[in-house]
N, C-alpha and C positions, 0 to 999 in steps of 0.2 A: 606531256608538258614538263617532264623531269629530266630531259636530256641536258647534259653539260659536259664540258671538257675539263678534266683535271689538269692543271698546269703547275709547274714547279716554281714559276716566278713571273712577275710582270714583264720582264724583258722578252719573254716569248711572244707577247702580243702587242707590245708598246707601239710598234710602227704602224699598227692598224688604226691608231687613234690620234686625234689632234688636241684633246683636252680630257682631263680626269675630273670627275665629281667624286671626291673621296670622303667617306665617313671618318669620324675622329675616334669616338669611344669604341673600343673593341678592335680597332684597326691600327691607330697610331699610339694609343695607350689604353690601359684598362682602369683608369682612375687612380692607380697607384704607381704603375711601372710604365716607363717609356719603352716603345718597341723600336729600337734603333734600326733594325733591318727594314722596317716599313718607311721610316723617314728617309733613309738612304735610297730606297727604291723610288720614292717620289722625287727626290733631288735629281736622280739620273733621268727620270722622265722629263722633268723641267729642262734639263740641260740639252737634251737631244731631240725632244719630240713636241712639247707644248706645255701650256700652263696647267697648274693644279689648283682646283677650287675645292676647299674643304667645305663639306655640307653636313651640318650636324643638327640633331634634335635637341641640343642643349637649350634649356629655356632662358639662357642668358644672352645678352647682346653679343654680337661677334667681337666687339672691341675688347671684351673681357677675356676672350679665349687665350690670347698670347700670355696673359698673366698666369692662367691655369697651366699652360705649357711650362712656364718657368718653375712653378711649384712642383711639378711632377718630374721635371728633368728632361722634357722633350726639347731636343736641340736641332738646329739646322735650318737652312733656307729652302724649305720643301713645299711652300705653297705661295700662290699669288693673291688669293683672296679667301675670305671665310664668310660663309652664310649660315645663319643659325635659325632654328625654329623661334628663338627669342626675337630675332629681327622681324620675322614675319608676323609674330604675335603682337609686337609693338604697334603695327599698323592697325590691327583689329582693336586693341585696347584704346588707341588714340581716338578712334571713331566713336567709342562708347564713353569716353571721359566726359565729366569727372566721376561718373558712376552714380551712386555709391557701389562699391565692389567688395565682395568677400574674398580675401586673399587666402589661398590654401597652398602651403608649401613651406620648405625650410627657409630660415632667415638668409642662408647663403645665396639664395636666388633673388633676393630683393633688389639686386642691381637692375633687374628687368624694369623696375618701376621708376628709376631715378629721374628720367627726363619726361615723365608723363604726369600731368596734373590729375591725380586720382584721389578720391575720398574713400578710405577704407572703413568698413562697417561690419557688424555682425550679420549672420545670414538673414535674420528676420527683417533687416533694414536694407538689404542689398538689392541691386538691380540685376546683378550677374555674379558669377564666380570666375576668378582667374586662378588656375591651378598650374603650379610648376612641378609638383610631385608630392610625395608623402612628407609629412612634417618630420618624421624620424625614419632613418634608413631601415630600422628593424620593424617598421609597421607593415601590415598587409592590407589589401583592399577592403577586406571584411571589417577592419577596424573603423571604417568610414561609412559603413552602410547606413547607420542611423542618421548621420549628418547629411548624407546625400538624399535620403528620403525626405528630410526636412526641406532641403533645397528644391526637390521635385514638387512637393506640395505648394511651394511658393512660386513655382513656374520659372525658376531661374535658369537662363542659359549658362552653359559651362564652357569656358574658354580653356582649352588644353594647350599649354605652352610646350609640352614635351610628349609627343604621341608614343614614345617607346613604352612598352608594357613592362619590360624588365631588362636589366643589364648586368654584366659581371663587374663587380668591384673587387679587383684582385681575383680570388677564387670564389667569392660569395655572390649569389644571385640577389639583387636588390630590385624591389618593385618601383616602378616609375609612374609619372602622371598619367600615362596612357592606360594603365590598369584601372585607375579611378574613373577615367573618362569612359572606358568600356563598361564598367559597372553602372555608371550613371545612364548610359544608353540602354543597358539591359533593364533598368528600372523604368525606362520610358522618357528619360530626359533628353534635352537638346544639347549636343556637343558641337563646338566649333573648333576645328583643327587648322593649324597653319604649317606645321612641319611635315616631314616625310611620313607617308607617301602622298601627301596632298599637294595641290597645285601651287599655293602661294610661295612655298620655299623654292620650287623649281622655277617659278617666274623670276624670283630674285637671282637665282643662279644663272639663268639665261642673260639677265642684265649684266652680270659680271663677265660672262663669256664674251659678250659683245664689247664690253669695256676693255678687257685684256687682249682679245684677239683682233678687235676691230670689225668682227663679223660674227654671225651665228653659224657654227659648223653644222653640217648635215647630221641628222640623228645617229647615223651609223658610224660617225667619227667621234662620238662621245662614249666614254666608258665610265660607268659607276662602280664604285668599290665600297662594300659594306658587309656587315656581319648579322644583319637583322632581316629575316625574311618578310616581316610584315611592314617594314618601313623602307629599307634600302632596296631589297629585291622587288617588292611590289611597286615601289615608286618608279624604279627603272623600267619595269615592264609597262606600267601605265604611260610613261613618257616615250616608250619605244627606244630606249637606250639599252645597249649591252651592259651586262653586270658581271663583275668578278666578285663572287661571293666568298667571304672568308668564313670557313666552317671551323669555328673554334670550340665547339662543344656546347654552345648555348641551346641548341635544339637537338641534342642527342649526340653521343660520342662517335657513332659509327656512320659510315656512308649509307648503309641500308636504311637506318632510321631517318636520316636526312632526306633520302629519296622518297620515303613513304610520306613524310610530312609535306614535301613539295607536291606530291601527287594529290594528297588530301585537299590542298588549297589551290590546286591547279596553277602552280607557279613553276617557272623554269629559270635557270641561270645559264648564261653563255659559258662561263668559266667558274671553276672552284679551286681553292687552295686552302691549306690549313692556316696560313698566315700570309701577310703581305711582305714580299721580298723581291729582289730583282732576279 
């Protein structure tokens, strides 16, 4: 299950695909720095081969992502559409509105709720939890164990707007909403996911493929690009799409460590590269 082909750049395999589903964080930027080689590679694919759909586990709506690009300095016309876990989560939240809901996450993610009529409350009065991540980037999942036990005792469903367990912010590892969701599941709680590797975000992505291309391409003509084995790689595998995995050290600095991790979780990547470039 661990076989993959190491490639020097996207240009080696671009002609084999009609559309890219490309992750953002860890591929296009790291939260602080823009990766110019990556955006240039995506621009070249768009000009010669087909559309690029950015698919992200950001808990924010896709309409807010271009503003984030501006803040970080991500430049270029390198995508045709953006789909986020936030988009897919909005559908779930809307079905449960007006709540009441216990909101868990940093204030910067409150844009998720701007167009949903929700009533926010304390845990003891809530009907469910909506989680976009840790309240503070320096927090760890264990800081929330007591809170999650209280939610479990109340039988609250936990809606996870960002299934990522951890990401690199610059050179620092930061825990994400997926880490809290995983802990809640371990405690015995019910978790609802919408982002990668789960079906809702891919359903939205296929709708955009159809919109941009005018048809749905065969699965073997779709290439996913990402740096997270439990979201990007697993999601591609479940959808029967090829994956170019960006191995940037998030799961071990050496190829041997990475192979061992893939074998442990019975995952495989069609291609691997240290970063996205042409």
